[in-house]
C-alpha positions in Angstrom: -64.9 122.5 106.7 -62.0 124.2 104.9 -64.3 125.1 102.0 -66.9 126.5 104.5 -64.2 128.6 106.2 -63.2 130.2 102.9 -66.8 130.7 102.0 -67.5 132.7 105.2 -64.2 134.6 104.8 -65.0 135.6 101.2 -68.5 136.8 102.3 -67.0 138.8 105.2 -64.3 140.4 103.0 -67.0 141.4 100.5 -68.9 143.1 103.3 -65.8 144.8 104.6 -65.0 146.3 101.2 -68.6 147.0 100.1 -70.6 147.4 103.4 -74.3 148.4 103.1 -75.1 151.8 101.7 -71.6 153.2 102.4 -69.8 151.4 99.5 -68.4 154.7 98.1 -67.3 155.9 101.6 -65.7 152.6 102.3 -63.6 152.6 99.1 -62.8 156.2 99.7 -61.4 155.4 103.1 -59.2 152.7 101.6 -57.9 155.2 99.0 -57.1 157.7 101.7 -55.1 155.1 103.7 -53.1 154.1 100.6 -52.5 157.8 99.7 -51.3 158.8 103.2 -49.2 155.8 104.1 -48.2 154.7 100.6 -47.5 158.1 99.0 -47.5 161.1 101.4 -45.4 159.8 104.3 -42.8 158.0 102.0 -42.4 161.2 100.1 -41.6 163.0 103.3 -39.1 160.4 104.4 -37.4 159.7 101.1 -34.7 157.0 101.0 -34.9 156.5 104.7 -38.4 155.0 104.3 -36.8 151.8 102.9 -33.4 152.0 104.4 -34.3 152.5 108.1 -34.8 149.3 110.2 -37.7 151.1 111.9 -39.7 150.4 108.7 -40.0 146.8 109.8 -41.7 147.8 113.0 -44.0 150.2 111.2 -45.2 147.6 108.7 -45.5 144.9 111.4 -47.8 147.0 113.6 -49.9 148.7 110.9 -52.2 145.7 110.5 -53.3 146.1 114.1 -54.8 149.5 113.2 -56.5 148.3 110.0 -58.0 145.2 111.6 -59.1 147.1 114.7 -61.2 149.3 112.5 -63.3 146.4 111.0 -63.2 143.5 113.4 -65.6 145.0 115.9 -68.4 144.6 113.3 -67.9 140.9 112.8 -70.5 139.7 115.4 -71.8 142.9 117.1 -72.5 144.6 113.8 -74.4 141.6 112.4 -76.4 141.4 115.6 -77.4 145.0 115.2 -78.4 144.5 111.5 -80.3 141.3 112.5 -78.3 139.2 110.0 -76.5 137.1 112.6 -79.5 134.9 113.1 -79.7 134.0 109.4 -75.9 133.1 109.4 -76.3 131.0 112.5 -79.3 129.2 111.0 -77.2 127.8 108.1 -75.6 124.4 107.9 -72.2 126.0 108.6 -70.5 124.7 111.7 -69.5 126.9 114.6 -65.9 126.5 113.7 -66.4 127.4 110.1 -68.2 130.7 111.0 -65.7 131.6 113.7 -62.6 130.8 111.7 -64.0 132.3 108.5 -64.6 135.6 110.2 -61.1 135.5 111.8 -59.5 134.7 108.4 -61.4 137.6 106.8 -60.2 140.1 109.4 -56.6 138.8 109.2 -56.6 138.9 105.4 -57.9 142.5 105.4 -55.1 143.5 107.7 -52.0 142.0 106.0 -53.2 142.4 102.4 -53.9 146.1 102.9 -50.5 146.4 104.5 -48.7 144.6 101.6 -50.5 146.8 99.1 -49.4 150.0 100.9 -45.8 148.6 101.1 -45.8 148.1 97.3 -47.2 151.6 96.7 -44.6 153.1 99.0 -41.8 151.3 97.3 -43.0 152.7 93.9 -43.3 156.2 95.5 -39.8 156.2 96.9 -38.2 154.9 93.7 -40.0 157.6 91.6 -39.0 160.4 94.0 -35.6 159.2 95.2 -34.4 156.3 93.1 -32.3 158.2 90.5 -29.2 156.3 91.4 -30.7 152.8 91.3 -33.6 150.7 92.4 -34.5 151.1 96.1 -36.0 148.2 98.1 -36.3 147.1 101.7 -33.5 144.9 103.0 -34.3 141.2 102.9 -34.5 140.9 106.7 -36.9 143.9 106.8 -39.1 142.5 104.1 -39.3 139.1 105.7 -40.0 140.6 109.2 -42.7 142.8 107.7 -44.4 140.0 105.9 -44.3 137.5 108.8 -45.2 139.9 111.6 -47.9 141.6 109.5 -49.7 138.3 109.5 -49.1 137.6 113.2 -50.2 141.1 114.3 -53.3 140.8 112.0 -54.1 137.5 113.8 -53.6 139.2 117.2 -55.9 142.1 116.4 -58.5 139.7 114.9 -58.4 137.4 117.9 -58.9 140.2 120.3 -61.6 141.8 118.2 -63.6 138.6 117.9 -63.6 138.2 121.6 -64.8 141.8 122.0 -67.4 141.5 119.2 -68.8 138.3 120.7 -69.6 140.0 124.0 -70.3 143.6 123.0 -73.9 144.7 122.8 -73.4 146.9 119.8 -70.8 147.7 117.1 -70.1 151.1 118.6 -69.5 149.5 122.0 -67.1 147.0 120.5 -65.3 149.7 118.6 -64.9 151.7 121.8 -63.5 148.7 123.6 -61.1 148.0 120.8 -59.9 151.6 120.9 -59.3 151.4 124.6 -57.4 148.1 124.2 -55.3 149.7 121.5 -54.3 152.5 123.9 -53.3 149.9 126.5 -51.1 148.1 124.0 -49.4 151.2 122.8 -49.0 152.7 126.3 -45.5 151.2 126.8 -44.3 153.0 123.6 -45.8 156.2 124.9 -44.2 155.9 128.4 -40.7 154.9 127.1 -39.7 158.6 127.2 -40.0 158.5 131.0 -37.7 155.4 131.4 -34.3 156.4 132.9 -31.6 156.7 130.3 -29.4 154.3 132.3 -32.1 151.5 132.0 -32.4 152.1 128.3 -28.7 151.9 127.9 -28.5 148.6 129.8 -31.3 147.1 127.7 -29.6 148.2 124.5 -26.4 146.6 125.6 -28.1 143.3 126.3 -29.9 143.5 123.0 -26.7 143.9 121.1 -25.5 140.5 122.4 -28.6 138.7 121.1 -28.9 138.1 117.4 -32.0 139.9 115.9 -33.2 136.6 114.4 -33.4 135.1 117.8 -35.4 138.0 119.2 -37.7 137.9 116.2 -38.3 134.2 116.6 -39.0 134.6 120.3 -41.5 137.4 119.7 -43.2 135.4 116.9 -43.6 132.4 119.2 -45.0 134.5 122.0 -47.6 136.0 119.5 -48.5 132.5 118.3 -49.1 131.3 121.8 -51.2 134.4 122.8 -53.3 134.1 119.6 -53.8 130.3 120.2 -55.1 131.1 123.8 -57.4 133.9 122.5 -58.8 131.7 119.8 -59.4 128.8 122.3 -61.3 131.3 124.5 -63.3 132.5 121.5 -64.2 128.9 120.7 -65.5 128.3 124.2 -67.6 131.5 124.1 -69.0 130.9 120.6 -72.2 129.2 121.5 -74.7 129.3 118.7 -77.8 129.1 120.8 -76.6 131.8 123.2 -75.7 134.1 120.4 -79.2 133.7 118.8 -80.8 134.5 122.2 -78.6 137.6 122.6 
């Protein structure tokens, strides 16, 4: 089963990077992402790009954006292209197909994030590293690596559920975009929170070690993803998907 999962994941990654007749455009989009987030923005921020603790949050949430852009196509896209029937007709088990697609979406998210991280480090050192090598603090690096995987898994899990039920890739993409707005709504509304409340929360946070907060958030994400994957396994019915 493990071999089958990696086989499906490898096939999906190949389609993500070289999809259909838009291979050049797909690769161009990746180059644009790397240039913007790996070169342009780090150049604008300079040394703060690696020294600010906010960097950990940026690298942790970036995979959600990357995965959201491709995960909607996993099932809904194949259904539109009439290739889903051929995949479901193979000897591969339901679990191999489902987890293979999940793994591919996750890998795309955190690998692209890590590549952009490395490019940004090179950019900052070339532009602002005259007094010594610049690198992210160890805690920031570990947090970015761990949470980039977890957030990739969250986005992939949500996307698989959406793609399973959506009638088309466009509809799945619209639903993912709407879900993204809901997830980021608290960050958009934080400016309307009374300053006294923010001060109280900041005071509470100061008395809790960051490592404990990180572990708690990581565990919450793992539980949420486990629930979403369990739901996806219940919804993944080969005969029903073929009929759809």
